[in-house]
C-alpha positions in Angstrom: -120.7 -187.7 -121.8 -119.8 -184.0 -121.4 -117.5 -182.9 -124.3 -115.8 -179.5 -123.8 -114.8 -178.1 -127.1 -112.8 -175.1 -126.0 -110.5 -175.0 -123.0 -107.1 -173.3 -122.9 -103.6 -173.4 -121.6 -101.9 -170.4 -120.0 -98.5 -170.6 -121.6 -95.4 -170.7 -119.5 -91.7 -170.4 -120.4 -91.5 -174.3 -120.4 -93.3 -174.4 -123.7 -90.5 -172.6 -125.6 -87.5 -174.2 -123.9 -86.9 -176.4 -126.9 -87.8 -173.8 -129.6 -85.7 -174.3 -132.7 -84.4 -171.2 -134.4 -81.5 -170.7 -136.8 -78.4 -168.9 -135.9 -79.0 -165.2 -135.7 -82.6 -165.7 -134.6 -82.2 -166.9 -131.0 -82.6 -163.5 -129.5 -85.9 -163.1 -131.3 -87.6 -166.1 -129.5 -89.9 -165.8 -126.5 -88.5 -164.5 -123.2 -90.4 -163.9 -120.0 -90.0 -160.3 -118.7 -91.1 -159.6 -115.1 -92.9 -156.3 -114.6 -94.0 -154.6 -111.4 -97.4 -156.3 -111.3 -97.2 -159.2 -113.8 -95.1 -161.0 -116.4 -94.8 -160.2 -120.1 -93.6 -162.0 -123.2 -90.9 -160.4 -125.2 -91.1 -161.8 -128.7 -89.1 -160.5 -131.6 -88.7 -157.2 -129.8 -92.3 -156.7 -128.8 -94.1 -157.1 -125.4 -97.3 -159.2 -125.0 -99.8 -158.5 -123.7 -100.2 -154.8 -124.6 -102.3 -153.3 -121.8 -102.4 -149.6 -123.0 -102.4 -147.6 -126.1 -103.8 -148.4 -129.6 -103.8 -152.1 -130.3 -104.3 -153.3 -126.7 -104.8 -156.9 -125.8 -105.0 -158.7 -122.5 -104.4 -162.3 -121.3 -103.0 -163.9 -118.1 -99.9 -165.4 -119.6 -97.1 -165.6 -118.5 -97.9 -166.1 -114.9 -95.7 -164.5 -112.2 -96.0 -166.5 -109.0 -97.5 -164.6 -106.0 -96.4 -167.3 -103.5 -99.7 -169.2 -103.0 -99.6 -171.3 -106.1 -103.1 -170.0 -107.0 -104.0 -167.3 -109.5 -107.1 -166.1 -107.7 -109.0 -164.6 -110.6 -108.7 -167.9 -112.4 -109.6 -169.9 -109.3 -107.4 -172.8 -110.4 -104.0 -174.1 -109.5 -101.0 -173.0 -111.6 -100.4 -176.6 -112.5 -103.8 -176.8 -114.2 -103.6 -173.3 -115.8 -100.2 -174.1 -117.4 -100.8 -177.8 -117.8 -97.4 -178.4 -116.2 -99.2 -181.3 -114.4 -102.1 -182.6 -116.6 -103.4 -184.6 -113.6 -104.3 -181.3 -111.9 -106.2 -180.1 -114.9 -108.1 -183.5 -115.0 -109.1 -182.8 -111.4 -110.5 -179.5 -112.4 -112.4 -181.2 -115.2 -113.8 -183.7 -112.8 -115.0 -180.9 -110.5 -116.7 -179.2 -113.5 -118.2 -182.5 -114.7 -116.2 -182.6 -118.0 -115.2 -185.9 -119.5 -113.2 -184.7 -122.5 -111.6 -181.3 -123.1 -110.1 -179.8 -126.2 -107.2 -177.4 -125.6 -106.5 -174.1 -127.5 -103.6 -171.8 -126.8 -104.0 -168.3 -125.2 -100.9 -166.4 -126.3 -101.6 -167.2 -130.0 -104.9 -165.3 -129.8 -102.8 -162.2 -130.4 -101.6 -161.5 -133.9 -98.9 -161.1 -135.1 -96.7 -162.6 -132.5 -93.8 -162.3 -134.9 -93.5 -160.5 -138.3 -90.8 -162.9 -139.5 -92.2 -166.2 -140.9 -89.3 -168.2 -139.5 -90.0 -167.0 -136.0 -93.8 -167.5 -136.4 -93.3 -171.0 -137.6 -90.9 -171.9 -134.8 -93.4 -170.6 -132.2 -96.1 -172.8 -133.6 -93.9 -175.9 -133.7 -92.7 -175.4 -130.2 -96.2 -175.0 -128.9 -97.6 -178.0 -130.8 -94.8 -180.2 -129.8 -95.2 -179.3 -126.1 -99.0 -179.7 -126.0 -98.9 -183.0 -127.9 -96.6 -184.3 -125.2 -98.7 -183.1 -122.3 -101.9 -184.5 -123.8 -100.3 -187.9 -124.3 -100.4 -188.5 -120.5 -104.2 -188.1 -120.2 -105.5 -191.2 -121.9 -107.5 -189.2 -124.4 -109.3 -187.0 -122.0 -107.4 -183.8 -122.9 -106.8 -183.3 -126.6 -105.5 -180.4 -128.7 -105.9 -178.4 -131.8 -102.8 -177.3 -133.7 -101.8 -173.7 -134.1 -100.3 -172.8 -137.5 -98.5 -169.8 -138.9 -101.1 -168.3 -141.2 -101.0 -166.4 -143.5 -97.8 -168.3 -144.3 -99.8 -171.0 -146.1 -96.9 -173.2 -147.0 -95.7 -173.1 -143.4 -99.3 -173.7 -142.1 -99.7 -176.8 -144.4 -96.4 -178.2 -143.2 -97.3 -177.6 -139.6 -100.7 -179.1 -140.0 -99.3 -182.3 -141.5 -96.8 -182.6 -138.6 -99.6 -181.9 -136.0 -101.9 -184.5 -137.5 -99.2 -187.1 -137.3 -98.6 -186.2 -133.7 -102.2 -186.4 -132.5 -103.9 -183.1 -133.2 -107.7 -183.3 -133.5 -108.3 -180.0 -135.2 -106.5 -176.9 -136.5 -107.0 -173.4 -135.2 -107.3 -170.1 -137.1 -108.4 -166.7 -136.0 -111.2 -164.9 -137.8 -108.9 -163.5 -140.5 -105.4 -164.5 -141.6 -104.0 -161.1 -140.9 -105.6 -158.8 -143.4 -106.8 -161.8 -145.6 -110.4 -162.8 -145.3 -110.7 -166.6 -144.8 -112.2 -167.1 -148.2 -109.1 -165.7 -149.9 -108.2 -168.2 -152.6 -104.6 -168.0 -151.4 -105.8 -170.0 -148.4 -107.2 -172.9 -150.4 -104.2 -175.2 -150.0 -104.7 -174.8 -146.2 -108.3 -176.0 -146.5 -107.3 -178.8 -148.9 -104.8 -180.1 -146.4 -107.3 -179.8 -143.5 -109.8 -181.8 -145.5 -107.3 -184.5 -146.4 -106.1 -184.7 -142.8 -109.7 -185.0 -141.5 -109.0 -182.0 -139.2 -111.9 -179.6 -138.6 -111.1 -175.9 -138.9 -111.6 -174.2 -135.5 -112.2 -170.4 -135.9 -111.4 -168.9 -132.6 -111.9 -165.3 -131.4 -108.7 -163.3 -131.2 -107.0 -160.0 -132.2 -106.4 -161.1 -135.8 -106.9 -157.8 -137.6 -104.3 -155.2 -136.5 -105.9 -152.4 -138.4 -109.1 -152.9 -136.5 -107.5 -153.4 -133.1 -105.4 -150.2 -133.4 -108.7 -148.3 -133.3 -109.0 -149.2 -129.6 -107.0 -148.2 -126.5 -109.2 -149.7 -123.9 -108.9 -153.4 -122.9 -112.7 -153.5 -122.2 -113.6 -152.2 -125.6 -110.9 -154.3 -127.3 -112.5 -157.4 -125.9 -116.0 -156.3 -127.0 -115.1 -155.4 -130.6 -111.8 -156.3 -132.4 -111.5 -159.5 -130.3 -114.8 -160.9 -131.7 -115.7 -159.1 -134.9 -113.2 -161.1 -137.1 -115.2 -164.3 -136.1 -118.3 -162.8 -137.6 -116.3 -161.9 -140.7 -115.1 -165.5 -140.9 -118.7 -166.8 -140.7 -119.5 -164.7 -143.8 -116.4 -166.0 -145.5 -117.5 -169.6 -145.0 -121.1 -169.0 -145.8 -120.6 -166.9 -148.9 -117.1 -167.5 -150.0 -117.4 -170.9 -151.6 -115.1 -172.8 -149.2 -117.7 -175.4 -148.2 -118.6 -176.0 -151.9 -115.0 -176.4 -152.9 -114.1 -178.7 -150.0 -117.2 -180.8 -149.4 -115.8 -182.9 -146.5 -114.5 -179.9 -144.5 -116.0 -179.0 -141.2 -115.7 -175.6 -139.5 -116.5 -174.5 -136.0 -116.7 -171.0 -134.4 -115.4 -170.7 -130.9 -115.8 -168.4 -127.9 -118.0 -165.8 -129.5 -121.1 -167.4 -127.9 -124.0 -168.5 -130.0 -126.6 -165.7 -129.7 -125.1 -163.8 -132.6 -125.8 -166.5 -135.1 -129.5 -165.9 -135.9 -128.8 -162.2 -136.6 -125.9 -162.8 -139.0 -127.8 -165.7 -140.6 -130.8 -163.6 -141.1 -128.8 -160.9 -142.9 -127.2 -163.5 -145.1 -130.6 -165.0 -145.9 -132.2 -161.6 -146.6 -129.6 -160.4 -149.1 -129.5 -163.9 -150.7 -133.2 -163.7 -151.4 -133.1 -160.0 -152.4 -129.6 -159.2 -153.6 -128.6 -155.6 -153.3 -128.3 -153.5 -156.5 -124.9 -154.0 -158.1 -124.5 -157.6 -156.8 -122.9 -160.1 -159.1 -124.0 -163.8 -159.1 -120.5 -164.8 -157.9 -121.0 -162.5 -154.8 -123.8 -164.7 -153.5 -123.7 -168.1 -151.8 -124.4 -171.0 -154.2 -127.1 -172.2 -151.8 -129.4 -170.7 -149.2 -127.2 -170.0 -146.1 -129.5 -172.0 -143.8 -128.8 -175.0 -146.0 -125.2 -174.8 -145.1 -126.1 -174.8 -141.4 -128.3 -177.9 -142.0 -125.5 -179.7 -143.8 -124.0 -180.8 -140.4 -120.6 -179.3 -141.2 -120.9 -176.0 -139.3 -120.8 -175.8 -135.5 -120.9 -173.0 -132.9 -119.7 -173.1 -129.3 -121.9 -171.7 -126.5 -121.4 -170.7 -122.9 -124.0 -172.5 -120.9 -125.4 -169.4 -119.2 -126.4 -167.6 -122.4 -130.0 -166.5 -122.0 -131.2 -167.0 -125.5 -129.9 -170.5 -126.3 -133.5 -171.7 -126.7 -134.1 -169.0 -129.3 -131.0 -170.0 -131.2 -132.0 -173.6 -131.1 -135.3 -172.6 -132.7 -133.4 -170.8 -135.5 -130.7 -173.3 -136.3 -131.5 -176.5 -134.4 -129.6 -178.2 -131.6 -127.3 -180.5 -133.6 -124.7 -177.8 -134.4 -124.3 -176.2 -130.9 -121.4 -177.4 -128.7 -120.3 -176.7 -125.2 -117.2 -174.6 -124.5 -115.9 -174.2 -120.9 -113.1 -171.7 -121.5 -111.3 -173.2 -118.6 -109.2 -171.8 -116.9 -109.9 -168.2 -118.1 -111.2 -165.9 -115.4 -114.4 -164.8 -117.3 -115.6 -168.4 -117.8 -118.8 -169.7 -116.3 -118.0 -171.6 -113.2 -119.9 -174.9 -112.4 -121.4 -174.4 -115.9 -122.6 -178.0 -116.4 -124.4 -178.1 -113.1 -126.0 -174.8 -113.7 -127.0 -175.9 -117.2 -128.7 -179.0 -116.0 -130.7 -176.9 -113.6 -132.1 -174.7 -116.3 -135.8 -175.1 -117.0 -136.0 -173.2 -120.3 -134.2 -175.8 -122.4 -135.5 -179.3 -123.0 -133.4 -182.1 -121.6 -132.8 -183.6 -125.0 -131.3 -180.4 -126.2 -129.1 -180.1 -123.2 -127.8 -183.6 -123.8 -127.0 -182.8 -127.4 -125.2 -179.5 -126.6 -123.0 -181.3 -124.1 -122.2 -184.1 -126.5 -122.2 -182.6 -130.0 -118.5 -181.7 -129.7 -117.7 -185.4 -130.0 -119.1 -185.5 -133.5 -117.4 -182.2 -134.6 -114.0 -183.6 -133.6 -114.6 -187.0 -135.2 -114.4 -188.7 -131.8 
């Protein structure tokens, strides 16, 4: 079985048709604005994506039809990109050799979509309600993780409970909750709820730290640095912040940053665990050797199947905690990834099989 742990939907206006906002807030909800070359979201007075100036971000939602029903850089039909017809996405999965696929949002990789907690919560509920309905027509082949309005912890807990009752298989967070690190004790009720709901926490790349993102005005550089760096910060939070000790049944995965970074960050954690820098307090250090947390079976990392050093990573952390992520339908994904992966001669067949199937275990399949 090929278990894809990280695919996406390119959001359309359909998702927010039924958004529930109180009187006086309706004008602050999402609206599609058609520009000269593409569409934009207007949310609470701001445009997304932001393609120039400090704080740039870039994603291909909302789609503005060009007349052929195909967004060529994505090389897939609009019905698949937007999940307006889940059967078309299933056809794309069949072409890629994917049996089960987990869906993440795209728009929600930008933060904050709304400063107001009421608007932020309404956006999450509208999305979760829509994706739950779409996945219900796929006989379990397409599943979804919930998006929640962190750092509004109370709202996030409420949304997670709703999502669990409506079929979510995980809960997404970005690498920080705004300017909170993920080991901030104000987030502990969120982890407590995830543990009770048996929902793994899925840390996904995204522009979660506005202060960092405002340092960049180039889309290219923004995707290289502020899009990914919060994920590495989250890894340190989970490894050294006591979350896994306090919540012993919680699982966490790190998605779309690749896997080649893991040995480097793990080595740094190990080095300063063994030889704490001057001025360190005991409470600053992990309670166990960082590699022990990796070996506990509760931490997972997604990889793209063309990464050159997968074998080296397996040597460092084993092959039980690496999962496959397709990133379908995004344009920078690896096309025909499963076929290409099977053709590789530098990775043992047993390891290939594990990487393609490990996602089932992470998502409690």
